C-alpha positions in Angstrom: 5.2 -96.6 -4.1 8.1 -96.6 -6.6 10.8 -94.1 -7.0 12.5 -94.3 -10.4 15.7 -92.5 -11.7 15.6 -92.3 -15.5 17.0 -95.6 -17.4 17.9 -95.8 -20.8 15.5 -94.6 -23.5 12.3 -96.5 -24.2 9.9 -96.5 -27.0 6.9 -94.4 -26.5 3.3 -96.2 -26.8 1.2 -93.0 -25.5 -2.0 -95.0 -26.3 -2.7 -97.0 -23.1 -6.0 -97.1 -21.6 -5.3 -95.5 -18.4 -5.5 -91.8 -17.5 -3.0 -90.0 -15.3 -2.5 -86.5 -13.6 1.4 -85.8 -13.8 2.3 -83.5 -10.9 5.3 -81.6 -10.3 6.7 -81.7 -6.9 8.6 -78.6 -5.3 6.3 -75.6 -5.5 3.2 -77.8 -6.4 2.8 -80.6 -4.0 4.8 -79.1 -1.2 6.6 -75.7 -0.8 9.7 -75.4 -2.7 12.7 -75.4 0.0 15.5 -75.1 -2.5 17.7 -78.1 -2.6 15.9 -79.9 0.1 17.8 -82.7 1.6 16.1 -83.3 4.9 12.9 -85.4 4.5 11.5 -84.4 7.8 11.3 -80.8 6.7 8.9 -81.6 4.0 5.2 -80.7 4.2 2.7 -80.8 1.5 0.3 -77.8 0.6 -3.0 -77.7 2.2 -5.6 -79.2 -0.2 -3.2 -81.6 -1.9 -4.5 -84.7 -0.1 -8.2 -83.6 -0.9 -7.3 -82.9 -4.7 -5.5 -86.3 -5.0 -8.6 -87.9 -3.3 -11.1 -86.7 -5.9 -8.8 -87.4 -9.0 -8.3 -91.0 -7.9 -12.0 -91.4 -7.2 -12.3 -90.5 -10.8 -9.8 -93.0 -11.9 -6.4 -91.0 -12.5 -3.2 -92.3 -11.6 -1.1 -89.8 -9.9 2.6 -89.6 -11.3 5.2 -87.2 -10.0 7.9 -85.8 -12.4 10.4 -83.6 -10.9 13.7 -82.0 -11.7 16.2 -82.8 -9.0 19.4 -81.1 -10.2 20.8 -81.1 -6.7 22.0 -84.7 -7.3 24.4 -83.9 -9.9 25.2 -80.6 -8.3 26.2 -82.5 -5.2 23.7 -81.1 -2.7 21.9 -84.4 -1.8 21.9 -88.0 -3.0 19.5 -90.3 -4.8 19.0 -91.9 -1.4 18.1 -88.4 -0.1 15.4 -88.2 -3.2 14.0 -91.6 -2.2 13.7 -90.6 1.4 11.8 -87.3 0.5 9.4 -89.2 -1.8 8.6 -91.8 1.0 8.0 -88.7 3.3 5.5 -87.2 0.6 3.6 -90.6 0.5 3.8 -90.9 4.4 1.9 -87.7 4.6 -0.4 -88.3 1.8 -1.1 -91.7 3.5 -2.7 -89.9 6.5 -5.6 -88.9 4.3 -5.8 -92.4 2.5 -3.9 -91.4 -0.7 -0.6 -91.7 -2.4 1.4 -90.8 -5.5 1.4 -93.9 -7.6 5.1 -93.3 -9.1 7.8 -90.9 -8.8 10.0 -90.1 -11.7 13.0 -87.6 -11.3 15.8 -86.2 -13.4 19.0 -85.9 -11.4 20.9 -83.8 -14.1 21.8 -80.0 -14.0 20.4 -78.0 -16.8 23.7 -77.8 -18.5 24.0 -81.7 -18.9 21.4 -81.2 -21.8 19.6 -84.5 -21.0 16.1 -85.5 -22.3 14.7 -86.3 -18.9 14.8 -82.7 -17.4 11.8 -80.8 -17.8 10.7 -79.3 -20.3 12.0 -82.5 -21.9 9.3 -85.2 -21.9 11.4 -88.4 -21.5 10.1 -89.2 -17.9 6.5 -88.7 -19.0 7.2 -91.0 -22.0 8.7 -93.6 -19.7 5.5 -93.3 -17.4 3.5 -93.8 -20.4 5.6 -96.8 -21.4 5.5 -98.2 -17.6 1.8 -97.6 -16.8 0.0 -97.7 -20.0 -1.1 -93.9 -20.0 -3.1 -92.5 -22.9 -2.1 -88.8 -23.5 -5.5 -87.8 -24.7 -7.1 -88.7 -21.2 -4.4 -87.2 -19.1 -3.3 -83.8 -17.5 -0.3 -82.1 -15.9 -0.3 -79.8 -12.8 2.6 -77.7 -12.4 3.8 -74.1 -10.8 6.2 -73.2 -13.7 6.5 -72.7 -17.6 8.6 -75.8 -18.0 5.9 -78.0 -16.6 3.3 -76.3 -18.9 5.7 -76.7 -21.8 6.3 -80.3 -21.3 2.6 -81.2 -21.1 1.8 -79.0 -24.1 4.5 -81.1 -26.2 2.7 -84.3 -25.3 -0.9 -82.9 -26.1 -1.9 -83.1 -22.3 -4.5 -80.7 -20.6 -2.1 -78.2 -18.9 -2.9 -76.7 -15.4 -0.9 -73.9 -14.0 -0.9 -73.3 -10.3 1.6 -70.6 -9.6 3.5 -71.4 -6.3 3.2 -69.1 -3.3 5.9 -66.5 -3.5 6.4 -66.9 -7.2 2.9 -66.0 -8.4 3.6 -62.8 -10.1 7.1 -64.0 -11.6 5.5 -66.9 -13.0 2.5 -65.1 -14.7 4.8 -62.4 -16.1 6.5 -65.2 -18.1 3.2 -65.7 -20.2 2.8 -65.8 -23.0 6.6 -64.8 -23.9 8.4 -67.8 -22.6 6.1 -70.5 -23.4 2.6 -72.0 -24.2 -0.1 -70.6 -22.1 -1.8 -73.2 -19.9 -4.9 -74.6 -20.8 -6.4 -73.9 -17.3 -5.2 -71.5 -14.4 -5.9 -72.5 -10.6 -5.3 -70.9 -7.4 -4.6 -74.4 -5.6 -3.8 -77.9 -6.1 -7.3 -78.9 -5.2 -8.7 -76.1 -7.6 -6.6 -77.6 -10.4 -8.1 -81.1 -9.6 -11.6 -79.8 -9.9 -10.9 -77.9 -13.0 -9.4 -80.9 -14.7 -12.6 -83.1 -13.5 -15.0 -80.3 -15.0 -13.0 -80.3 -18.3 -13.7 -83.9 -18.4 
């Protein structure tokens, strides 16, 4: 596992031979605990391990792209983010799976950076680093910004509205962003729909 804080800009190939599922973190892999600092508090949603397992069995890389503005806001540090990502993979490891690479944006929205979703810089960095082909890849997220980022790159987009925010998120469509290609009740359901879509 590698945790990556955004470096300088890189060129976008986007034409590699590998396929990936880009996943959001808070609200998608695990409950959104709002500016989480303590890694030991994190747990993943039921079905995430099984969903990642079937995606990996079909040759997908799992790449987590997450906004972590709490770093710039001073709620936690880069080291805290690293520990949380290690905790995610520790939990996933109990089921024999892992996130292949983590990328995160540490900036607050007012920073105006390209790496904060719905910006696509971290996705482009991953494509460059890992040789990912957009046309063969997908994104799973719980918010409009995840779907918007995926839509900008031509990815198959799957919305899994997070528990506690489902009605709020569904009300945002179609006014606040592109509609997702697929809607799923859970991470596992999203994985199955991606595989059925081919």
